[in-house]
Each structure stands twice: as structure tokens, then as C-alpha cells.
ZABADREN-332625 format. One record per residue (C-alpha): x, z, y; residue in three letters. Coordinates in steps of 0.25 Angstrom, whole numbers, padded with zeros to 4 digits, always signed. Each point is the difference from the previous one (the first is absolute). Example, Ala and Ser with C-alpha at 12.3 -4.5 7.8 and 13.67 -1.06 7.14 Angstrom:
+0049+0031-0018ALA;+0006-0002+0014SER;
END
This chain:
-0001+0000+0001MET;+0005-0002+0012LYS;+0003+0012+0010ALA;+0008+0005+0010ILE;+0011+0009-0001ARG;+0014+0004+0007PHE;+0014+0001-0004GLU;+0006+0008+0009ARG;-0004+0007+0013PHE;-0003-0005+0013GLY;-0007-0008+0010PRO;-0015-0008-0006PRO;+0008-0011-0003ASP;+0005+0005-0009VAL;-0011-0002-0007LEU;-0002-0011-0011ALA;-0010-0007-0008LEU;+0004+0003-0015VAL;-0004-0003-0016ASP;-0002+0012-0005VAL;-0007+0007-0015ASP;-0013+0004+0002GLU;-0004+0014+0000PRO;-0008+0008-0010HIS;-0008+0012+0002ALA;+0003+0012-0005GLY;-0009+0013-0003PRO;-0007+0005+0011GLY;+0002-0012+0007GLN;-0006-0016+0003VAL;+0005-0014+0003ARG;-0006-0009+0008ILE;+0001-0015+0003ALA;+0004+0001+0014VAL;-0008-0006+0013ARG;+0007+0008+0012ALA;+0009+0010+0004VAL;-0001+0009+0012GLY;+0014+0000+0008ILE;+0003+0014+0005ASN;+0011+0005+0008GLY;+0006+0008-0012LEU;+0004-0013-0006ASP;+0009-0005+0010GLY;+0007+0013+0002LYS;+0003+0002-0017ILE;+0004-0015+0003ARG;+0010+0004+0012SER;+0005+0012-0010GLY;-0003+0009+0013ARG;-0008+0009-0014MET;+0011+0000-0007ALA;+0001+0014-0002GLY;-0015+0002-0001VAL;-0002-0010-0011PHE;+0008-0006-0011ASP;+0000-0015+0000VAL;+0007-0007-0014ALA;+0004-0011+0006LEU;-0004-0012-0002PRO;-0013+0003+0003SER;-0014-0001+0004GLY;-0008+0001+0013THR;-0014+0005+0004GLY;-0011+0011-0006SER;-0013-0004+0006ASP;-0008-0011-0007ALA;-0014-0004-0004SER;-0004-0011-0012GLY;-0006+0000-0013VAL;+0003+0008-0012VAL;+0005-0008-0012ASP;+0005+0011-0007GLN;-0003+0016-0004VAL;+0010+0011-0005GLY;-0002+0010-0009ASP;-0008+0011+0004GLY;-0006-0007+0014VAL;-0015+0001+0000SER;-0014-0006+0011GLY;+0007-0013+0002VAL;+0005-0013-0009GLN;+0004-0012+0002VAL;-0007-0010+0006GLY;-0002+0011+0011ASP;+0004-0002+0017ALA;+0010+0011+0002VAL;+0007+0005+0012PHE;+0012+0010+0000GLY;+0014+0004-0003VAL;+0012-0002-0007GLY;+0015-0005+0002THR;+0004-0014+0002GLY;-0013-0005+0003VAL;+0004-0014+0007LEU;-0001-0008-0014ALA;-0010-0008-0006GLU;-0004+0012-0009HIS;+0002+0016+0003ALA;-0002+0013-0008VAL;-0007+0011+0009LEU;+0001+0015-0002ASP;-0011+0003+0008ALA;-0014-0009+0004TRP;-0013-0001+0004ALA;-0011-0011-0004VAL;+0000-0009+0013LYS;-0015-0002+0006PRO;-0004-0013+0000ASP;-0004-0001+0014SER;+0017+0003+0001LEU;+0008-0012+0001ALA;+0013+0000-0009PHE;+0009-0003+0012GLU;-0006+0013+0007GLU;+0001+0010-0011ALA;+0013-0002-0002ALA;+0003+0006+0013GLY;-0008+0012-0002TYR;+0008+0008-0011PRO;+0015+0007+0006VAL;-0010+0000+0016PRO;-0012+0007-0005VAL;+0007+0009-0010GLU;+0009+0005+0011THR;-0011+0000+0010ALA;-0007+0009-0010PHE;+0011+0009-0001ARG;+0003+0003+0013VAL;-0014+0003+0007LEU;-0002+0009-0012ASP;+0015+0006+0004LEU;-0006+0002+0014VAL;-0012+0006-0003GLY;-0008-0003+0012LEU;-0016+0003+0001GLU;-0010-0010+0008PRO;+0001+0000+0013GLY;+0015+0004+0002ARG;+0010-0010+0006THR;+0012-0009-0009LEU;+0011-0008+0008LEU;+0005-0012-0010VAL;+0013-0005+0003SER;+0003-0015-0004GLY;-0015-0002-0006ALA;-0003-0014+0001SER;+0007-0003-0013GLY;-0004+0005-0016GLY;+0000+0013+0002VAL;-0004+0002+0013GLY;-0012-0008-0001THR;-0005+0007-0011ALA;+0002+0013+0007VAL;-0008-0005+0010VAL;-0012-0004-0009GLN;+0001+0012-0009ILE;+0002+0011+0014ALA;-0012-0006+0008ARG;-0009-0002-0015GLN;+0003+0015+0001ARG;-0004+0002+0015GLY;+0014+0003+0005ILE;+0004-0007+0013THR;+0012-0007+0000VAL;+0011-0005+0009VAL;+0009-0010-0001SER;+0011-0008+0003THR;+0004-0012-0004ALA;+0007-0012+0009SER;-0009-0007+0010PRO;-0003-0012-0009ALA;-0007+0010-0008ASN;-0008+0007+0008GLN;-0012-0005-0001ASP;+0002-0001-0017TYR;+0001+0016+0002LEU;-0012+0001+0006ARG;-0009-0010-0005GLY;+0004+0012-0012LEU;-0007+0010+0008GLY;+0012+0006+0004ALA;+0006+0003+0016LEU;+0013-0007+0000PRO;+0012+0002+0010THR;+0014-0009-0001THR;+0012+0006-0002TYR;+0012+0005+0009GLY;+0002+0007+0011ASP;-0012+0009+0004GLY;-0005+0002-0013LEU;-0003+0013+0001VAL;-0008-0002+0013ASP;-0009-0011-0005ARG;-0003+0007-0012VAL;-0005+0014+0007ARG;-0009-0012+0011ALA;-0006-0003-0013LEU;+0000+0015-0006ALA;-0005+0008+0012PRO;-0001+0008-0011ASP;+0012+0000-0007GLY;+0003-0005-0015VAL;+0000+0007-0010ASP;+0008-0006-0010ALA;+0010-0012+0001ALA;+0005-0011-0013LEU;+0010-0006+0004ASP;+0001-0016-0010VAL;+0011-0009+0007SER;+0010+0012+0000GLY;+0005-0007+0013SER;+0005+0015+0006GLY;-0013+0005+0006VAL;+0002+0015-0007ILE;+0002+0008+0012ALA;-0011-0008+0008GLU;-0009+0005-0010CYS;+0004+0014-0001ILE;-0002+0001+0015ALA;-0012-0006+0000LEU;-0006+0007-0013THR;+0009+0015+0004GLY;+0002+0002-0014ASP;+0011-0006-0010PRO;-0008+0003-0011SER;-0012-0007+0005ARG;+0010-0016+0000VAL;+0001-0006-0013VAL;+0008-0012+0000SER;+0002-0012-0013ILE;+0012-0006+0007ALA;+0009+0009+0007ASP;+0008+0009-0009PHE;+0007+0007+0011THR;-0015+0006+0006ALA;+0003+0015-0010PRO;+0011+0000+0010GLN;-0009+0002+0011LEU;-0008+0009-0010GLY;-0012-0012-0002ALA;-0002-0004-0015GLN;+0003-0013-0008VAL;-0011-0004-0009SER;+0006-0010-0010PHE;-0003+0003-0014ALA;-0013-0007-0006PRO;-0011+0011-0005ALA;-0014-0006-0008ASP;+0003-0016+0002VAL;-0012-0005-0009PRO;-0010+0011+0007ALA;+0004-0006+0013ALA;-0002-0013-0005LEU;-0013+0004-0005ARG;-0002+0004+0015ALA;+0002-0009+0005ALA;-0007-0011-0007ALA;-0012+0009+0002ALA;+0003+0000+0014LEU;+0000-0016+0000HIS;-0013-0001-0007VAL;-0007+0009+0011ASP;+0005-0009+0010GLY;+0011+0012+0008VAL;+0012-0007-0006LEU;+0008-0012+0003ARG;+0013-0004+0000MET;+0000-0014+0006PRO;+0011-0010-0004VAL;+0010-0003+0013GLY;+0010-0011-0008SER;+0000-0006-0014THR;+0012-0006-0007PHE;+0000-0008-0014LEU;+0011+0008-0011LEU;+0011-0010+0002ALA;-0001+0003+0015ASP;+0001+0016-0003ALA;+0013+0001+0006ALA;-0007-0004+0013ALA;-0013+0009-0001ALA;+0009+0013+0000GLN;+0010-0006+0011ALA;-0013-0001+0010HIS;-0005+0013-0006ASN;+0014+0006+0003ASP;-0002-0003+0014ALA;-0011+0009+0003GLY;-0011-0002+0011HIS;-0010-0007-0009ALA;-0014+0002-0001ALA;-0006+0001-0014GLY;+0006-0002-0015ARG;+0012-0009-0002THR;-0004-0006-0013VAL;+0006-0010-0010VAL;-0010-0009-0007VAL;+0006-0001-0015VAL;-0014-0008-0008ALA;-0013-0004+0003GLY;-0008-0004+0012GLU;+0005+0006+0012ALA;-0012+0011+0005GLY;-0007-0003-0013ALA;-0007+0014-0005PRO;
END
């Protein structure tokens, strides 16, 4: 089968489309014929070698973790899913024609494969960090770097819980965030004053999604370092803030996301699509940042088909 691999750490152009043996579903796993793959910021960090101290990556390596597709193998001990079911979930090296998933949920008929591929890591992260800060309805949350996948999910889930969301993004993405129900503002000097103008009653918690060096400003706004959580700035604990990195209950998060989609609460807009052979360009686009919506690689099937 065709798959994307890299033999050394480096920029996106280390990625190559090569022929490899098909993987097979082991116990507790399913294999899918991949229809689409969501590109995450972590993919580029692993490929570049920046996460070498966190992840043990054996080269040559595949890339990508979030995929949607049709089940074509079911491993021992798996129940509730069968060959032919459309699913979305998380695996390793999923930028390929076939991929093994370790966690998944059945894809609603109303959810296109492209959009579904953009759900797994962002929605799991969003549920996890929102549960970590534990805000009640009527409270106010600041999300720094909200126009990407995680931010998009956080804003919608928080709004569904009755939380006011103030968000930061580039000038080009202000309308995008406003459309999700957030109160948007821009990055840069004067951030604290701009946020206070949007949230005169104060900010109860802050989430740093982009790792753009705003932990001190988030602490100034919340007044309490323990109310600040980052998923991207590993220096945050030096200022007393939290870092959340390890996934929690991934299958439960995926099922919850599917239910919110069916209820009309959650959408993960696809900002850009690429073909499998252009996976390097897809990761380069995502690495550049400031994109609204998800970057998705279409592997097979008709783009946009449910």
C-alpha cells in the first residue's frame, strides 16, 4: 500500500510517499481503509524532531494520528463495530491507504469523512482541558490561539456549556471566531487591556492553545496561575500554570463529539484539503499557523462525501 514516511527528522520535505506492507488489526484494534486524515500541530513537531525527548520515534516512521474511514478488519476482543462501518479515530502513522486505529467512534451519517478526520485529537483535547478548568455556566474563559482545531472545538463546547469565551487569533480570523460564538480579539501588545474590555467582569480561566508565549498575560487576567492551562507551552509550570498533554478517555470523547455533531452543536470546518501525495504541503501549511479550520488530507473516495 501507499503511505507517507520519513527517514530523518526535519522540515516537511522529509516526507515521502512510499510502498509499505499493510498493517493488520491486533487485539482491541480495528483497521480502516482510510478516507481522510486530519493534520495536527503535533504531527509537525514530531516530524521535525522537536518532540524527541517526549516520543520515542523509530526511523523510518509514519506520520499522522487522526483518520476517518471504513472498517475492513476487526481485531480480537472488539465489539460494537463491524467490517463496513464508517468510523473516525486515533492511530499511529495513519497517513496511508490503510491504518490501524486504537480508539474510534462510529461516524454519524451526517458527518462527512473529511470533517470527521479533523475531530479526534482536537475534540479529546478540548473536552480534557475544559474539564480540567471546570468552569460553570456563566463564567468567562480566555482561549489564546482559538482558530485552529483545538480552539475551534473548545469554543463550541464551552459555549454549549453556557461559558462566555473570549478568544485570540490573527486579524484574518476574527470573523471566523465570531461565527463560532466567541468574543474575538487579536494577539500582541495590549492584549490584557483588550481582553479586559471584552470581559469587564473578569476572566475565570485561560487556555493557551498555540504556545505563543502568553502565559504571563493569562495569569494577569485570571489572577491565579492554577487557572491557566497550556497544551503547547511546556515552560508554563515555571510560572505556576498547568500543562495538559496526556490524553484521557479518547473513545468517550469521540462518542461525545459525534453526539454533539448530531445535535447541531459541534462543527469542525475544513479549511484546506490536500491529496495523499501532497502530505508534505499539508503539514507545511499547518505548520505555518493562523489557518482557520482544519487541514485535511483526502486519501480515498469523493471529497466531502458522507
